[in-house]
N, CA, C and O atoms as a GROMACS GRO file, in nm:
protein
  376
    1MET      N    1  14.582   2.965   2.397
    1MET     CA    2  14.566   3.073   2.366
    1MET      C    3  14.427   3.040   2.501
    1MET      O    4  14.353   2.943   2.514
    2PRO      N    5  14.439   3.181   2.588
    2PRO     CA    6  14.285   3.155   2.685
    2PRO      C    7  14.145   3.260   2.587
    2PRO      O    8  14.158   3.356   2.511
    3TYR      N    9  14.046   3.200   2.625
    3TYR     CA   10  13.956   3.248   2.530
    3TYR      C   11  13.901   3.391   2.604
    3TYR      O   12  13.884   3.414   2.724
    4SER      N   13  13.878   3.481   2.484
    4SER     CA   14  13.835   3.634   2.526
    4SER      C   15  13.698   3.591   2.554
    4SER      O   16  13.633   3.492   2.518
    5ALA      N   17  13.670   3.694   2.629
    5ALA     CA   18  13.542   3.729   2.699
    5ALA      C   19  13.409   3.711   2.567
    5ALA      O   20  13.315   3.636   2.541
    6ASP      N   21  13.470   3.825   2.516
    6ASP     CA   22  13.343   3.747   2.362
    6ASP      C   23  13.355   3.625   2.305
    6ASP      O   24  13.259   3.570   2.251
    7ALA      N   25  13.444   3.584   2.310
    7ALA     CA   26  13.436   3.445   2.216
    7ALA      C   27  13.382   3.347   2.335
    7ALA      O   28  13.323   3.241   2.310
    8ALA      N   29  13.404   3.386   2.447
    8ALA     CA   30  13.325   3.256   2.544
    8ALA      C   31  13.129   3.280   2.546
    8ALA      O   32  13.023   3.218   2.555
    9GLU      N   33  13.179   3.392   2.534
    9GLU     CA   34  13.007   3.445   2.545
    9GLU      C   35  12.935   3.419   2.406
    9GLU      O   36  12.812   3.417   2.406
   10THR      N   37  13.015   3.394   2.269
   10THR     CA   38  12.964   3.306   2.198
   10THR      C   39  12.907   3.141   2.201
   10THR      O   40  12.797   3.084   2.199
   11LEU      N   41  13.027   3.108   2.205
   11LEU     CA   42  13.050   2.978   2.244
   11LEU      C   43  12.938   2.940   2.335
   11LEU      O   44  12.889   2.829   2.314
   12ALA      N   45  12.873   3.033   2.463
   12ALA     CA   46  12.795   2.960   2.578
   12ALA      C   47  12.654   3.020   2.491
   12ALA      O   48  12.545   2.968   2.517
   13LEU      N   49  12.658   3.087   2.429
   13LEU     CA   50  12.486   3.104   2.345
   13LEU      C   51  12.502   3.020   2.242
   13LEU      O   52  12.383   3.007   2.210
   14ASN      N   53  12.566   2.950   2.161
   14ASN     CA   54  12.609   2.820   2.154
   14ASN      C   55  12.508   2.739   2.189
   14ASN      O   56  12.392   2.708   2.161
   15ALA      N   57  12.633   2.707   2.291
   15ALA     CA   58  12.577   2.562   2.392
   15ALA      C   59  12.430   2.566   2.442
   15ALA      O   60  12.356   2.471   2.468
   16LEU      N   61  12.399   2.737   2.452
   16LEU     CA   62  12.265   2.792   2.527
   16LEU      C   63  12.183   2.685   2.366
   16LEU      O   64  12.169   2.562   2.362
   17THR      N   65  12.147   2.773   2.270
   17THR     CA   66  12.099   2.716   2.121
   17THR      C   67  12.093   2.566   2.084
   17THR      O   68  12.003   2.512   2.019
   18TRP      N   69  12.217   2.501   2.144
   18TRP     CA   70  12.235   2.362   2.124
   18TRP      C   71  12.145   2.299   2.243
   18TRP      O   72  12.118   2.180   2.237
   19MET      N   73  12.109   2.361   2.328
   19MET     CA   74  12.047   2.281   2.458
   19MET      C   75  11.926   2.305   2.418
   19MET      O   76  11.868   2.197   2.424
   20VAL      N   77  11.848   2.396   2.377
   20VAL     CA   78  11.742   2.426   2.336
   20VAL      C   79  11.668   2.303   2.262
   20VAL      O   80  11.577   2.239   2.314
   21GLY      N   81  11.710   2.285   2.162
   21GLY     CA   82  11.691   2.171   2.096
   21GLY      C   83  11.704   2.053   2.141
   21GLY      O   84  11.676   1.962   2.063
   22GLN      N   85  11.735   2.030   2.233
   22GLN     CA   86  11.757   1.891   2.295
   22GLN      C   87  11.642   1.896   2.393
   22GLN      O   88  11.657   1.938   2.507
   23GLU      N   89  11.493   1.841   2.333
   23GLU     CA   90  11.408   1.774   2.427
   23GLU      C   91  11.434   1.746   2.544
   23GLU      O   92  11.381   1.822   2.625
   24ASP      N   93  11.497   1.663   2.588
   24ASP     CA   94  11.555   1.596   2.687
   24ASP      C   95  11.603   1.641   2.723
   24ASP      O   96  11.536   1.660   2.825
   25LEU      N   97  11.715   1.710   2.743
   25LEU     CA   98  11.823   1.767   2.806
   25LEU      C   99  11.762   1.937   2.905
   25LEU      O  100  11.772   1.968   3.024
   26LEU      N  101  11.687   2.027   2.757
   26LEU     CA  102  11.650   2.164   2.834
   26LEU      C  103  11.561   2.142   2.988
   26LEU      O  104  11.573   2.211   3.089
   27PRO      N  105  11.481   2.035   2.969
   27PRO     CA  106  11.399   2.009   3.133
   27PRO      C  107  11.464   1.999   3.219
   27PRO      O  108  11.430   2.049   3.326
   28VAL      N  109  11.612   1.915   3.203
   28VAL     CA  110  11.706   1.874   3.299
   28VAL      C  111  11.772   2.062   3.319
   28VAL      O  112  11.750   2.139   3.412
   29PHE      N  113  11.831   2.079   3.228
   29PHE     CA  114  11.857   2.228   3.279
   29PHE      C  115  11.772   2.320   3.329
   29PHE      O  116  11.810   2.409   3.405
   30LEU      N  117  11.662   2.306   3.294
   30LEU     CA  118  11.562   2.405   3.353
   30LEU      C  119  11.576   2.426   3.527
   30LEU      O  120  11.620   2.519   3.596
   31GLY      N  121  11.493   2.243   3.571
   31GLY     CA  122  11.499   2.241   3.713
   31GLY      C  123  11.646   2.224   3.785
   31GLY      O  124  11.659   2.237   3.906
   32ALA      N  125  11.768   2.191   3.688
   32ALA     CA  126  11.850   2.211   3.789
   32ALA      C  127  11.885   2.355   3.840
   32ALA      O  128  11.899   2.380   3.959
   33SER      N  129  11.899   2.456   3.729
   33SER     CA  130  11.871   2.596   3.738
   33SER      C  131  11.806   2.684   3.781
   33SER      O  132  11.846   2.796   3.814
   34GLY      N  133  11.652   2.623   3.789
   34GLY     CA  134  11.556   2.716   3.826
   34GLY      C  135  11.542   2.778   3.746
   34GLY      O  136  11.442   2.845   3.772
   35ALA      N  137  11.597   2.816   3.609
   35ALA     CA  138  11.536   2.872   3.540
   35ALA      C  139  11.412   2.842   3.445
   35ALA      O  140  11.389   2.723   3.423
   36SER      N  141  11.327   2.944   3.384
   36SER     CA  142  11.224   2.924   3.337
   36SER      C  143  11.243   2.987   3.157
   36SER      O  144  11.298   3.091   3.120
   37GLU      N  145  11.182   2.888   3.080
   37GLU     CA  146  11.231   2.924   2.956
   37GLU      C  147  11.187   3.077   2.913
   37GLU      O  148  11.198   3.123   2.800
   38GLN      N  149  11.132   3.152   3.039
   38GLN     CA  150  11.138   3.274   2.945
   38GLN      C  151  11.285   3.343   3.028
   38GLN      O  152  11.335   3.444   2.978
   39ASP      N  153  11.347   3.283   3.150
   39ASP     CA  154  11.435   3.343   3.196
   39ASP      C  155  11.558   3.272   3.103
   39ASP      O  156  11.676   3.286   3.136
   40LEU      N  157  11.520   3.203   2.996
   40LEU     CA  158  11.615   3.176   2.894
   40LEU      C  159  11.643   3.313   2.808
   40LEU      O  160  11.751   3.371   2.811
   41ARG      N  161  11.519   3.361   2.721
   41ARG     CA  162  11.543   3.434   2.658
   41ARG      C  163  11.613   3.641   2.726
   41ARG      O  164  11.700   3.719   2.688
   42GLN      N  165  11.508   3.638   2.836
   42GLN     CA  166  11.560   3.753   2.899
   42GLN      C  167  11.737   3.801   2.947
   42GLN      O  168  11.798   3.907   2.944
   43ARG      N  169  11.786   3.604   3.004
   43ARG     CA  170  11.957   3.623   3.072
   43ARG      C  171  12.005   3.550   2.958
   43ARG      O  172  12.056   3.440   2.980
   44ALA      N  173  11.999   3.582   2.869
   44ALA     CA  174  12.059   3.520   2.750
   44ALA      C  175  12.180   3.573   2.701
   44ALA      O  176  12.271   3.505   2.654
   45GLY      N  177  12.178   3.689   2.713
   45GLY     CA  178  12.291   3.826   2.710
   45GLY      C  179  12.359   3.770   2.847
   45GLY      O  180  12.473   3.732   2.819
   46GLU      N  181  12.334   3.754   2.965
   46GLU     CA  182  12.396   3.778   3.060
   46GLU      C  183  12.500   3.688   3.086
   46GLU      O  184  12.484   3.566   3.072
   47PRO      N  185  12.660   3.767   3.141
   47PRO     CA  186  12.768   3.670   3.120
   47PRO      C  187  12.778   3.566   3.213
   47PRO      O  188  12.823   3.461   3.168
   48GLU      N  189  12.734   3.569   3.377
   48GLU     CA  190  12.674   3.511   3.445
   48GLU      C  191  12.598   3.366   3.372
   48GLU      O  192  12.656   3.260   3.346
   49PHE      N  193  12.491   3.390   3.357
   49PHE     CA  194  12.380   3.329   3.317
   49PHE      C  195  12.465   3.228   3.213
   49PHE      O  196  12.465   3.109   3.243
   50LEU      N  197  12.530   3.264   3.108
   50LEU     CA  198  12.574   3.184   3.001
   50LEU      C  199  12.721   3.122   3.066
   50LEU      O  200  12.776   3.026   3.013
   51GLY      N  201  12.785   3.202   3.209
   51GLY     CA  202  12.868   3.028   3.237
   51GLY      C  203  12.775   2.953   3.306
   51GLY      O  204  12.822   2.842   3.332
   52SER      N  205  12.636   2.969   3.356
   52SER     CA  206  12.582   2.875   3.430
   52SER      C  207  12.514   2.767   3.290
   52SER      O  208  12.471   2.662   3.337
   53VAL      N  209  12.503   2.774   3.173
   53VAL     CA  210  12.493   2.714   3.094
   53VAL      C  211  12.585   2.623   3.084
   53VAL      O  212  12.545   2.509   3.061
   54LEU      N  213  12.774   2.653   3.104
   54LEU     CA  214  12.865   2.607   3.018
   54LEU      C  215  12.841   2.495   3.157
   54LEU      O  216  12.814   2.375   3.152
   55ASP      N  217  12.865   2.594   3.288
   55ASP     CA  218  12.831   2.532   3.386
   55ASP      C  219  12.818   2.361   3.439
   55ASP      O  220  12.876   2.273   3.503
   56PHE      N  221  12.678   2.396   3.347
   56PHE     CA  222  12.557   2.246   3.343
   56PHE      C  223  12.654   2.149   3.274
   56PHE      O  224  12.704   2.042   3.304
   57LEU      N  225  12.659   2.244   3.152
   57LEU     CA  226  12.669   2.126   2.999
   57LEU      C  227  12.833   2.041   3.037
   57LEU      O  228  12.878   1.938   2.986
   58MET      N  229  12.885   2.118   3.131
   58MET     CA  230  13.013   2.030   3.190
   58MET      C  231  13.013   1.910   3.304
   58MET      O  232  13.110   1.843   3.340
   59MET      N  233  12.869   1.900   3.354
   59MET     CA  234  12.822   1.819   3.410
   59MET      C  235  12.847   1.733   3.362
   59MET      O  236  12.945   1.684   3.417
   60ASP      N  237  12.803   1.662   3.261
   60ASP     CA  238  12.832   1.510   3.198
   60ASP      C  239  12.926   1.521   3.039
   60ASP      O  240  12.930   1.602   2.946
   61ASP      N  241  12.983   1.412   3.066
   61ASP     CA  242  13.100   1.423   2.955
   61ASP      C  243  13.033   1.405   2.840
   61ASP      O  244  13.093   1.441   2.739
   62ALA      N  245  12.893   1.345   2.824
   62ALA     CA  246  12.807   1.290   2.700
   62ALA      C  247  12.750   1.417   2.650
   62ALA      O  248  12.731   1.446   2.532
   63TRP      N  249  12.724   1.492   2.755
   63TRP     CA  250  12.662   1.630   2.704
   63TRP      C  251  12.741   1.717   2.642
   63TRP      O  252  12.688   1.801   2.570
   64ILE      N  253  12.902   1.714   2.659
   64ILE     CA  254  12.978   1.783   2.609
   64ILE      C  255  13.045   1.723   2.473
   64ILE      O  256  13.086   1.802   2.388
   65VAL      N  257  13.057   1.548   2.451
   65VAL     CA  258  13.103   1.507   2.325
   65VAL      C  259  12.973   1.550   2.218
   65VAL      O  260  12.989   1.573   2.098
   66ALA      N  261  12.856   1.555   2.282
   66ALA     CA  262  12.803   1.556   2.154
   66ALA      C  263  12.764   1.753   2.111
   66ALA      O  264  12.734   1.781   1.995
   67PHE      N  265  12.770   1.837   2.192
   67PHE     CA  266  12.759   1.976   2.172
   67PHE      C  267  12.890   2.016   2.081
   67PHE      O  268  12.894   2.098   1.989
   68CYS      N  269  13.001   1.932   2.136
   68CYS     CA  270  13.145   1.982   2.107
   68CYS      C  271  13.093   1.946   1.888
   68CYS      O  272  13.095   2.014   1.785
   69ASP      N  273  13.050   1.786   1.928
   69ASP     CA  274  13.052   1.728   1.804
   69ASP      C  275  12.948   1.795   1.668
   69ASP      O  276  12.940   1.796   1.545
   70SER      N  277  12.888   1.840   1.774
   70SER     CA  278  12.772   1.908   1.654
   70SER      C  279  12.841   2.018   1.642
   70SER      O  280  12.791   2.077   1.546
   71ARG      N  281  12.950   2.095   1.696
   71ARG     CA  282  13.050   2.202   1.660
   71ARG      C  283  13.088   2.245   1.592
   71ARG      O  284  13.087   2.339   1.512
   72SER      N  285  13.159   2.114   1.651
   72SER     CA  286  13.297   2.066   1.532
   72SER      C  287  13.398   2.162   1.625
   72SER      O  288  13.480   2.239   1.576
   73VAL      N  289  13.382   2.147   1.732
   73VAL     CA  290  13.514   2.202   1.844
   73VAL      C  291  13.547   2.068   1.964
   73VAL      O  292  13.491   1.969   2.012
   74SER      N  293  13.724   2.168   1.977
   74SER     CA  294  13.745   2.041   2.056
   74SER      C  295  13.666   2.022   2.218
   74SER      O  296  13.607   2.112   2.277
   75TYR      N  297  13.683   1.895   2.261
   75TYR     CA  298  13.622   1.883   2.369
   75TYR      C  299  13.634   1.990   2.508
   75TYR      O  300  13.549   2.027   2.588
   76ASP      N  301  13.809   2.024   2.494
   76ASP     CA  302  13.844   2.108   2.620
   76ASP      C  303  13.786   2.323   2.577
   76ASP      O  304  13.821   2.425   2.636
   77VAL      N  305  13.707   2.308   2.473
   77VAL     CA  306  13.678   2.454   2.438
   77VAL      C  307  13.542   2.507   2.528
   77VAL      O  308  13.498   2.620   2.548
   78PRO      N  309  13.508   2.408   2.561
   78PRO     CA  310  13.386   2.475   2.700
   78PRO      C  311  13.467   2.520   2.819
   78PRO      O  312  13.451   2.620   2.889
   79MET      N  313  13.559   2.424   2.829
   79MET     CA  314  13.613   2.478   2.976
   79MET      C  315  13.690   2.593   2.985
   79MET      O  316  13.709   2.668   3.080
   80GLN      N  317  13.741   2.594   2.846
   80GLN     CA  318  13.844   2.716   2.817
   80GLN      C  319  13.728   2.840   2.803
   80GLN      O  320  13.755   2.944   2.862
   81ALA      N  321  13.634   2.836   2.748
   81ALA     CA  322  13.558   2.942   2.736
   81ALA      C  323  13.457   2.966   2.905
   81ALA      O  324  13.378   3.060   2.913
   82ARG      N  325  13.470   2.901   2.983
   82ARG     CA  326  13.376   2.914   3.132
   82ARG      C  327  13.519   2.990   3.197
   82ARG      O  328  13.511   3.090   3.269
   83ALA      N  329  13.612   2.943   3.169
   83ALA     CA  330  13.690   3.011   3.249
   83ALA      C  331  13.736   3.196   3.224
   83ALA      O  332  13.797   3.272   3.299
   84ALA      N  333  13.669   3.218   3.072
   84ALA     CA  334  13.681   3.370   3.078
   84ALA      C  335  13.548   3.446   3.139
   84ALA      O  336  13.537   3.567   3.157
   85LEU      N  337  13.446   3.344   3.167
   85LEU     CA  338  13.293   3.423   3.192
   85LEU      C  339  13.299   3.420   3.342
   85LEU      O  340  13.352   3.318   3.385
   86PRO      N  341  13.264   3.497   3.422
   86PRO     CA  342  13.237   3.578   3.538
   86PRO      C  343  13.190   3.433   3.666
   86PRO      O  344  13.096   3.356   3.683
   87GLY      N  345  13.340   3.466   3.738
   87GLY     CA  346  13.274   3.303   3.882
   87GLY      C  347  13.352   3.201   3.787
   87GLY      O  348  13.379   3.099   3.851
   88GLY      N  349  13.401   3.195   3.640
   88GLY     CA  350  13.474   3.057   3.584
   88GLY      C  351  13.637   3.056   3.625
   88GLY      O  352  13.704   2.970   3.570
   89ALA      N  353  13.701   3.143   3.715
   89ALA     CA  354  13.874   3.118   3.751
   89ALA      C  355  13.830   2.987   3.841
   89ALA      O  356  13.735   2.962   3.916
   90GLN      N  357  13.937   2.921   3.798
   90GLN     CA  358  13.987   2.784   3.901
   90GLN      C  359  14.044   2.830   4.039
   90GLN      O  360  14.148   2.895   4.049
   91MET      N  361  13.967   2.792   4.143
   91MET     CA  362  14.039   2.802   4.320
   91MET      C  363  14.186   2.684   4.303
   91MET      O  364  14.203   2.579   4.240
   92HIS      N  365  14.261   2.760   4.383
   92HIS     CA  366  14.410   2.736   4.392
   92HIS      C  367  14.400   2.732   4.560
   92HIS      O  368  14.435   2.817   4.642
   93TRP      N  369  14.355   2.633   4.574
   93TRP     CA  370  14.369   2.614   4.786
   93TRP      C  371  14.512   2.597   4.843
   93TRP      O  372  14.530   2.546   4.953
   94THR      N  373  14.625   2.647   4.755
   94THR     CA  374  14.748   2.633   4.860
   94THR      C  375  14.767   2.749   4.926
   94THR      O  376  14.857   2.759   5.010
   0.00000   0.00000   0.00000
């Protein structure tokens, strides 16, 4: 069953909260995204920004495993949630 936008935003907020608690990972996200800690606070409610959080998290299997294990969710849940947020539709090149 596809994720609703609300459920996807909630999962992405959980991912952001988890990432903020990872002192070695947060600076990597900030550097890769160009976001500041103030941006995290200001943009945490924006679906586009939350999509970028999930995009970043899905760049590394170890990050996905650690996040999903910490929240007791299946490893494919972040990808399903990402698809429900703006810009998350898969491209079809046919």
